[in-house]
C-alpha positions as CSV (number, residue, x, y, z in Angstrom):
1,X,-167.5,74.7,-34.8
2,X,-165.7,77.7,-36.3
3,X,-167.0,78.9,-39.7
4,X,-166.0,81.8,-42.0
5,X,-168.6,83.2,-44.3
6,X,-167.5,85.4,-47.2
7,X,-170.3,87.8,-48.1
8,X,-169.0,88.3,-51.7
9,X,-168.2,84.7,-52.8
10,X,-170.9,83.3,-50.5
11,X,-168.5,80.5,-49.7
12,X,-168.3,79.0,-46.1
13,X,-165.1,77.5,-44.8
14,X,-164.2,74.9,-43.7
15,X,-165.7,73.1,-46.7
16,X,-168.5,70.7,-46.2
17,X,-169.5,68.0,-45.6
18,X,-170.2,68.6,-41.9
19,X,-171.0,65.6,-39.7
20,X,-173.7,66.0,-37.0
21,X,-175.4,63.5,-34.7
22,X,-179.1,63.7,-33.6
23,X,-179.3,65.0,-30.0
24,X,-176.0,67.0,-30.1
25,X,-175.8,70.7,-29.2
26,X,-173.3,72.3,-31.6
27,X,-171.6,75.6,-30.6
28,X,-171.2,77.7,-33.7
29,X,-168.9,80.6,-34.3
30,X,-169.1,82.6,-37.5
31,X,-166.6,85.1,-38.8
32,X,-167.5,87.4,-41.8
33,X,-165.2,88.4,-44.6
34,X,-165.4,90.2,-47.9
35,X,-163.1,88.8,-50.6
36,X,-161.1,87.1,-47.8
37,X,-160.7,90.2,-45.6
38,X,-162.4,90.3,-42.2
39,X,-165.3,92.6,-41.9
40,X,-167.5,93.9,-39.1
41,X,-171.0,95.0,-40.4
42,X,-172.2,95.9,-36.9
43,X,-175.2,93.9,-35.8
44,X,-176.4,91.8,-38.7
45,X,-179.1,89.2,-38.4
46,X,-177.4,85.8,-38.9
47,X,-179.3,82.5,-39.4
48,X,-177.9,79.0,-39.6
49,X,-180.4,76.3,-40.6
50,X,-180.7,72.7,-41.8
51,X,-183.0,71.7,-44.7
52,X,-183.7,68.7,-46.8
53,X,-181.4,68.5,-49.8
54,X,-182.7,70.7,-52.6
55,X,-185.5,72.2,-50.5
56,X,-184.2,75.8,-50.5
57,X,-187.6,77.2,-49.7
58,X,-188.4,74.8,-46.8
59,X,-190.2,76.8,-44.1
60,X,-189.8,76.0,-41.3
61,X,-186.4,74.3,-41.7
62,X,-185.5,71.0,-40.0
63,X,-183.4,72.9,-37.4
64,X,-182.6,76.5,-36.8
65,X,-180.1,78.2,-34.5
66,X,-181.0,80.6,-31.7
67,X,-180.1,84.3,-32.2
68,X,-176.4,84.9,-32.6
69,X,-174.4,87.0,-30.1
70,X,-171.6,89.3,-31.2
71,X,-168.2,88.9,-29.6
72,X,-165.4,91.4,-30.4
73,X,-165.2,94.2,-32.9
74,X,-163.5,94.9,-36.1
75,X,-161.3,92.2,-37.6
76,X,-161.8,90.2,-34.3
77,X,-165.6,90.2,-34.5
78,X,-167.4,86.8,-34.3
79,X,-171.0,85.8,-33.9
80,X,-171.8,82.8,-31.7
81,X,-174.8,80.6,-31.0
82,X,-175.9,77.0,-30.5
83,X,-177.5,74.5,-33.0
84,X,-179.7,72.0,-31.1
85,X,-180.1,68.9,-33.2
86,X,-183.3,67.6,-31.8
87,X,-187.0,67.7,-32.7
88,X,-189.6,65.7,-34.6
89,X,-188.5,67.0,-38.0
90,X,-185.0,65.6,-37.7
91,X,-186.2,62.3,-36.2
92,X,-188.6,62.0,-39.1
93,X,-185.8,62.6,-41.6
94,X,-184.0,59.6,-40.0
95,X,-187.2,57.6,-40.1
96,X,-187.0,57.0,-36.4
97,X,-190.1,55.4,-35.1
98,X,-191.3,52.3,-33.2
99,X,-190.1,50.0,-36.1
100,X,-186.4,50.0,-35.3
101,X,-185.6,48.1,-38.5
102,X,-186.5,51.2,-40.5
103,X,-184.2,53.6,-38.8
104,X,-181.6,55.1,-41.2
105,X,-177.9,55.1,-40.3
106,X,-177.6,58.6,-41.6
107,X,-179.3,61.1,-43.9
108,X,-177.9,63.7,-46.2
109,X,-179.1,67.3,-45.5
110,X,-178.0,70.8,-46.4
111,X,-177.2,73.8,-44.3
112,X,-177.4,77.5,-45.2
113,X,-176.1,80.6,-43.5
114,X,-177.9,83.9,-44.2
115,X,-176.7,87.4,-43.2
116,X,-179.1,90.3,-43.3
117,X,-177.4,93.7,-42.8
118,X,-179.7,96.7,-42.2
119,X,-177.4,99.7,-43.1
120,X,-176.6,99.7,-45.9
121,X,-179.2,97.0,-46.7
122,X,-177.6,93.8,-47.9
123,X,-178.7,90.2,-47.7
124,X,-176.2,87.4,-48.4
125,X,-177.0,83.7,-48.4
126,X,-174.3,81.1,-48.4
127,X,-173.8,78.4,-51.0
128,X,-175.1,75.1,-49.9
129,X,-173.2,73.2,-47.2
130,X,-173.5,69.5,-47.3
131,X,-174.4,67.8,-44.0
132,X,-174.6,64.2,-42.9
133,X,-176.9,63.7,-39.9
134,X,-176.0,60.5,-38.0
135,X,-178.4,58.3,-36.1
136,X,-177.0,57.9,-32.5
137,X,-179.2,54.9,-31.7
138,X,-178.0,52.8,-34.6
139,X,-176.0,49.8,-33.2
140,X,-175.0,47.9,-36.3
141,X,-177.8,45.2,-36.3
142,X,-180.4,47.2,-38.2
143,X,-180.4,47.2,-42.1
144,X,-178.1,50.1,-43.0
145,X,-180.3,51.7,-45.6
146,X,-177.9,54.6,-46.3
147,X,-174.6,52.6,-46.3
148,X,-172.6,53.4,-49.5
149,X,-169.9,50.7,-49.5
150,X,-170.3,47.0,-50.0
151,X,-169.6,44.6,-47.1
152,X,-166.3,42.8,-46.6
153,X,-167.6,39.3,-47.0
154,X,-164.7,37.7,-45.1
155,X,-165.5,39.7,-42.0
156,X,-169.3,40.1,-42.4
157,X,-168.8,43.9,-42.1
158,X,-171.2,46.4,-43.4
159,X,-170.2,50.1,-43.1
160,X,-172.4,52.5,-41.1
161,X,-171.3,55.3,-43.4
162,X,-168.4,56.8,-45.4
163,X,-167.2,59.8,-43.4
164,X,-165.0,62.9,-44.0
165,X,-161.8,62.7,-41.9
166,X,-161.1,65.9,-39.9
167,X,-158.1,64.5,-38.1
168,X,-155.9,61.7,-39.4
169,X,-157.0,58.2,-38.1
170,X,-154.9,55.1,-37.8
171,X,-155.7,51.7,-39.3
172,X,-157.7,49.3,-37.1
173,X,-158.7,52.1,-34.7
174,X,-161.8,53.5,-33.1
175,X,-163.2,56.8,-34.2
176,X,-165.6,59.6,-33.1
177,X,-167.9,61.7,-35.2
178,X,-166.9,65.3,-34.4
179,X,-168.8,68.4,-35.7
180,X,-166.4,68.9,-38.6
181,X,-165.8,65.2,-39.4
182,X,-164.1,62.0,-38.2
183,X,-161.5,62.2,-35.4
184,X,-159.7,59.5,-33.3
185,X,-161.8,58.4,-30.3
186,X,-160.1,59.2,-27.0
187,X,-161.1,58.5,-23.4
188,X,-159.2,61.4,-21.9
189,X,-160.5,63.9,-24.4
190,X,-164.2,62.8,-23.9
191,X,-164.4,61.6,-27.5
192,X,-166.5,58.3,-27.2
193,X,-166.1,55.7,-29.9
194,X,-168.9,55.7,-32.5
195,X,-167.3,53.0,-34.7
196,X,-164.1,51.8,-36.1
197,X,-162.1,52.0,-39.3
198,X,-159.9,49.4,-41.0
199,X,-157.8,51.8,-43.1
200,X,-155.4,54.7,-42.1
201,X,-156.7,57.9,-43.6
202,X,-155.2,61.4,-43.5
203,X,-157.2,64.5,-42.7
204,X,-159.3,65.6,-45.7
205,X,-159.9,62.1,-47.0
206,X,-162.9,59.8,-46.5
207,X,-163.1,56.4,-45.0
208,X,-165.7,53.7,-44.3
209,X,-166.8,53.5,-40.6
210,X,-168.1,50.2,-39.1
211,X,-170.2,49.7,-36.0
212,X,-169.8,46.0,-35.2
213,X,-168.0,42.8,-36.4
214,X,-164.5,41.6,-35.8
215,X,-161.7,44.2,-35.9
216,X,-158.4,42.7,-37.1
217,X,-154.9,44.3,-37.2
218,X,-154.4,44.7,-33.5
219,X,-151.7,43.2,-31.4
220,X,-150.9,41.9,-27.9
221,X,-154.5,41.2,-26.9
222,X,-155.4,38.5,-24.4
223,X,-157.9,36.1,-25.8
224,X,-161.4,36.2,-24.0
225,X,-160.5,39.4,-22.1
226,X,-162.5,42.6,-22.4
227,X,-161.1,45.9,-23.7
228,X,-161.9,49.5,-23.3
229,X,-161.3,52.8,-25.2
230,X,-157.8,54.2,-24.7
231,X,-156.1,57.1,-26.5
232,X,-155.9,58.0,-30.1
233,X,-158.4,55.3,-31.1
234,X,-156.5,52.5,-29.5
235,X,-157.8,49.9,-27.1
236,X,-156.7,49.2,-23.5
237,X,-157.1,46.3,-21.1
238,X,-157.3,48.7,-18.2
239,X,-160.6,50.6,-17.6
240,X,-159.9,54.4,-17.7
241,X,-160.4,56.3,-14.4
242,X,-160.6,59.8,-16.0
243,X,-162.5,61.1,-19.0
244,X,-164.9,58.3,-20.2
245,X,-165.0,54.6,-19.7
246,X,-166.3,52.7,-22.7
247,X,-166.2,49.0,-23.3
248,X,-165.4,48.1,-26.9
249,X,-165.5,44.3,-27.0
250,X,-163.7,41.1,-26.2
251,X,-160.5,39.7,-27.8
252,X,-161.0,36.6,-29.9
253,X,-157.3,36.4,-30.8
254,X,-154.1,38.4,-30.0
255,X,-154.8,40.5,-33.1
256,X,-158.6,40.5,-33.2
257,X,-161.4,42.1,-31.2
258,X,-165.1,41.1,-31.4
259,X,-166.6,44.6,-31.3
260,X,-169.5,45.5,-29.2
261,X,-169.5,49.2,-28.5
262,X,-171.2,50.2,-25.2
263,X,-172.6,53.5,-24.2
264,X,-169.8,55.7,-22.6
265,X,-169.7,56.3,-18.9
266,X,-168.5,59.9,-18.2
267,X,-166.2,59.9,-15.2
268,X,-165.4,62.6,-12.7
269,X,-161.8,63.7,-12.4
C-alpha cells in the first residue's frame, strides 16, 4: 500500500476508506511531501496505527506498525514497513469469540500517521484515515450486524458490507478485498474471491458485496455443475492449475449460480 503524507496539509493520499482484513500483513510505503512537493527530512520517526473511531488518545492502539526503513534519498525517498493485522484487540473489536453468531462482518476504525523530525524539531500527525476491518471468517450465515443495505427479498441476499471500489468491477462478478479497496477476484493473480457484486461499478465508487445466495446475470452455465474462480471476477467450469483454485458454487440454471465460496487453494506454478 503506497501512501503520500503531506506534512503541511496533513492529508494522506490515496483518500480513505482503506479496506483491511483481520490476519493480513499489509506492506506500507510512505512518501513525504510539503505542499505537494517531495521532501526528505532525513531519518524521521514514522508511526502508522489503528484506533477505535474517535479514540485519538487510545494507548496502546489496536495495531501498530514495526519501525519504518528508509529507501532512497531526496525526491525518491520512501519509508517502508509492515502492518500486521492480528491480536486480541482487533479480534475484540470484531466481537470474535466462541459465540459465532456475535461476530461482526466488519468494523469501522481509524488510522493515523505521525512523523517526528528531530532537527529542526517538527511533529506532524495526519488527518484521520477511515478504515474498514473485515472479518475473514464470516461466511454469510451469521447475522450481519454491520451491514448497511437492506436485503434483496427476491434473492434472499443480505450484503456483507458496502465497499469502496479500487478497480472497476463488472456486474454479477466475484470480488476481492484489496488493501485500498475492492478489486476483481482473479485466480492467476492470487486474488481469492471474498464475495460477489450484482452491479457494475467504476473505480472510486461504492458497491454492496454479498457472501452467499443466488448470483444471477451469468450465461452459459451447465445446470448442476460446479464452477471455480476464473479471471476478472468471472467463473470457469475448469479448475485452474496455476495461481489459486477456489470453488464458488453450483449452477442452478444457465444464468444462475448458487454461491458457496470455499477457501482458496494456492497452487504451485
